N, C-alpha and C positions, 0 to 999 in steps of 0.2 A: 222611836216614831211618835210625833205629836198626836195627842188625844184628839185635837180638832180636826185632825184628817179622818174623815169617815169613808174613805174608798176601803173597799174589802181588801184584805191582807192575803195576798196568794204566795205560799210558799212553795217555790219550785225546788224539787229535790232530784239530784242526779249523781252519778258516780256509782257508788255501791261495791258490793262484794263480789260481783259476778265478772266473767270473762269479758263482758262487754262494758266495762267501766268507762273507757275511753270514747265510745261511741255515745254513750249516755252523756258525757260532758259536752260533746259537740252538739248534740241534740238540744241540751239545755241552752247553750250559748244563742242558738237560733230562736228558741221560744221566747226566751227573756227579753230579747231585743224587739220581739214583735208583739208583745203583750201591750195592750193599750194603757198607757201609763196615766192617762186622763181618768180612766175608770177604776184602775186597780193599783194598789202598792204591790212591790214586788219584793220578795226575800229570797235571795239565792243561797240555797243550802246544799252544799256538796257532802257527800259521804265517802269516807276513805274507803280503801280496800280492805280495812279491818272493822269497819261499821261505824267510825266516829263521824258524828255530824258535825259541820262547822260552816260559818258564813264564808262565801267566796266572793270577795270583791272583784277579783280580776277575771271574771267569767267571760268577758269579750274576748280575751286572748285564747280561748280553747278552740282550737281547729285541728282538722286532721293533718298530721305531718307523719309519715312513716318513720322518720329518724327521731321524733320527739313526740309521741302520742301523749294527749293530755292527762293527767292525773290529779285527783283531789289528794293533797299531801296534808298529814297531821301537822299542824303548826302549833300545837299545845293549848289551842282553844277549843270550846265545845258548845253545840246548842244541844239543849236537853228537852226533848218533847214530852209533853204531859200525857199520862194515860187515863186520867180521870175524864168524866163526861161533864164537866162543870165549867167548860170554856176557860180553862186555866192557860196562862200565858206560857209561851217557850221561854226557857230560861237560857242564859248565856253566861259561859265560864270563860273569863279572859286567861291569858298565859299566867297570870299570877294566882289564879284561883278565886277571884272575885266574881260573885254572881250578880246578874242583872236581868231585868224582865224585858223581853222583845216584843211583847204584846201577844193577843191571842190570834191564831190562825183561823181565817174564815173558809178557806179552801187550800187543799194541797193539790199541787200539779205534779205527780210523780212521773218522772222521765228516765226510771231505771229499767234497763233490759235486763232480762235473764233472772237468775235465782236471786232471792231476797230483794225483788223489785217488782216483777210482773207475776210472781208465783202464788200470790195470796198472802204472803207474810206481811208485807208491808201494809196491805189493805185492812189486814185484821187489826193493825195499830191504829189506823184510821177510824175503824169502826168501834174499837175500844174507846176511843177519847171522843166518839160521836162528833166527828169533824168531817165536813164535806170534802169529797176529793174527786178529782177527774179519773173517769174510768170505771171498769167493772169491779165487783166485789170480790169476796175471799173465794166463793166456789167457782165462778167463771174464770177467774185469773188462775187458780190452781189446776183445773181440769183442761184448760186450753194451753198451759205451759207444758204439759205432758203430753207429747205426741201419741203416746200409746193410748192412754185415756181419750185424747181428743178423737181418734180414729174409732175407737171402742164404741164411744157414744154415738157418733155419726152413723156408724154401721147398724147399730141398734135402732136408730131412728129411721133408717132407710135412706139416708143421705148418701149418695154415690162418693166412694173414695178408692183410692187404688189399694191393693192388698199390701200386707206387711207381716214382718215376723219380729217378735220381741226377743232381744238376746241381753239377758243381764251379766254382770261381771261373774256373779256367783255360778250361774249356770254354764257359762263359757269355761270357767275353771273346772267345775264338776265333771261336766260331760260334753267335751268339746265335739264329739262326733255327732252328738244329737242335734246341736245347734248348726254344725255345718250342713247336715241333711236338710233341716227345714229351710235354711236359707237357699241351698241348691234349688229346692222346689220352685223358687221365684225366677229361676233363669238369670242371665247376665246381659248386660251389666246391672249392677245394684247400687243403690245409694246407702251408705252407713251414717246414720245421724244419731247424736246424743239425743235422748228422749226429752230433756229438759234444758236445752240451749238454744240459743238464736243467733242471728247475724251469721248463720252457716258455721259458727265455731266447731271445729271438729268433724266436719262433714267430709266424707271421701266418697268418690266414684271408684267403684270397683269392677274391673273388667275380666279378672280371672279368679279362679278359686284359690290360688296362691296368694292373692292380694288381700284376702278377707281378714286374716289375722291382724296384718298391720293396721288396717282400717278400723277394725274394732279397738285395738289398743289404743289408737289416737282417740277414738271417740270416748273410750273409758277414762281418758284424763280429764274430761269435761262432765261425765256422768256415769253412774253405775248401771243405767239403763240405757239402752240403744236400740233403735229400730232400724230394720234392714228393708228398704222398698225396691221393687223392680223399677227400672228407667221407664217412664211413660213416654211413648212417642207422642208428643204433642206440643202445644203452645203453652206458655207460661202466661196466664192471664190473671190479674188481681182485680179486686173490687173493694172500695172503701165504704164503710157503712158508719152512719151518724144518727144518733137518736137516743131517746131515754126508754128505759125498761118500762115506764109508766105510760107510754104514749102508744097509741094504736098504730101510728104510721112510722116507718123508718125512711131515712134517705139513703139511697145507694148511689154512688158516683158513676160516671162513666167508667166501664173498665179500661184497665191499662194493661198493654202486653210489654214483657219484657224480652228484649233480645240481647245476647251476650256474644261478644266477637272477642278477637285476640287470642290470648294463650289460656283462657278460661274454660275448663271443661264443663263448668255449670255457673250459676249465679252465687259465686263465693264472696267471702269478705272483702277481698281487695277490689273485685268487680262493684260490689255494693257502695264501697266507701272511699277506695282509693284510686283506682283506675277507671274514673267514672266515664272516660272516652270509650270504654269498652263494653259499657252496659247502656242500652237505650230502652227508656220507657216511652212507649207510643200510647198517647191517650187522646181521643178514645181508640180502643184496640180495633184492629181491622178485622172484626168479626160481623156476621150478618145480625139483623135485628132480632130474629128469634134466638140466636146464641147469646147475644147481649142480655135479653130478658131473662134467659135461663140462668145465667151467671148472676144477675142481680137478685133474682128469685132465691136461689140457693144460698147466696150470701146473707140475705135477710132471715132465711130459715136457720142458718147455723147461728147467727147473731141471737135470735130468739131461743133456740135450743140450749144455749149456754147461759141464758139469763145475762147477757152483756147489756152494758149501758154506756153511753157516752161515745166510744169509738172502737172500732175493730177494723182490721185489713183481713179479708178472706182471700186466700191463695188458691187458685184452680188450674187444673190442666184441661185444655180443650184438645181432644183427639182429632185426627183426620176424619173420623166418621161423624164429628160434631157433637160427641158426648163430652159432658162437663162433669170432671172429677174434683172433688175438694181435696185439696193438699193439706192446707194448714189453716188455722185461726190464730191471729196475732191480736191480743187485747190491748196491748201497748206498742204499736208498731213503730218502725223507725219514724222519726218527726224532725230531721233536720230540713231546712228549706228545699234540698233537692230530693228527699225521700219519697218513695212512691205514694204513701198516704196522703200527704199534703199535695203532691203534684197532681194526683187524680182529682182532688177536689178543686184546685186551681183551674184545671180544664173542664171543670163541671160548673164553674161560676162562682166559687167561694174561695177568696185569696187566704193566704196563710193567717194574716193578722184576725180577719174575720172568723176563720175556722177555730183559732184559739179562743177568741171570746165567746163563740158558741159552746165549745166544750166547758169553759168555766161556768157558763150561764146553766147548762144541763146539770154540772154538778151542785149548784147552790139550789136549783129547783128540786132535784132529786132529793137532797138532804132534807129540804123543808117538808116535802111530801111524807117522808118517813119519820119526821120528828115529832 
């Protein structure tokens, strides 16, 4: 990259070691295409399923295809990130082992979902190297990635959330009866969810006591910690939050309501990414003004509680009595052009490209404020 080009260098990271690898690849293709090329240079860095960083030139070809989901494949080259706080250059090692410099990154834009992407581990690398990055820091990312701790912190702060039980693989093996007894207290049906996975990976809806074991075993494939929640009778409504931890005001989008049809028992992976006709997001959600204000108020409170910055999507349930319960906090929500977070902002007056520019700008300003 020429030294005369003074546009900030944005390194977009995608792929990674989690079960959401392919979702991340598709997300990156949408974001890279929409980044303002007049304002920024872009370096597309894919991370393989074993953690190797490499430049991905064919990112435009990454799209959802059930028969051939996109993947970052190790091609023998590698990008080596610095860990010093001296503004060192990224290094590139080609297939013959020859090293060259790629330049210093001005801001990372991580688009990795799940473990080793939105759980604070990658954010720690950015902070070690004193490099600006889009999104929340180590604590916010780690605490919100773990559904058990998310709910525990919200309950402690008095933010309404639905009840849950924690079942670890160790406890299930050691005392199955005790775990079954606690889960039985929630009633049926229940949802079984890996505590630290996303995109509905490993999530099951259980309608009988006999179905609990199979659901837990499926969830344990993705995580050793699992939470079990009762089914909430209500509407699924989400709210997008945008802003800096340093600012007194946050922006909240019009809430969006999710309605799932077809053969989907809930908003699962296929409904989110493959069977798009079976999942409709309505924005603004068809709720009254008071409920809208309550959703936005709670979304902002959760954002503040977890010291978030940049972006977050707060998922809620709105019950038949009008009560709003917080379900989850996502600090790196789905960001494909059809994902709920950018869709809600588009329906609130901020289009995809403008949203991306705002997030990059927040990251750069946040970093300058703390340097």
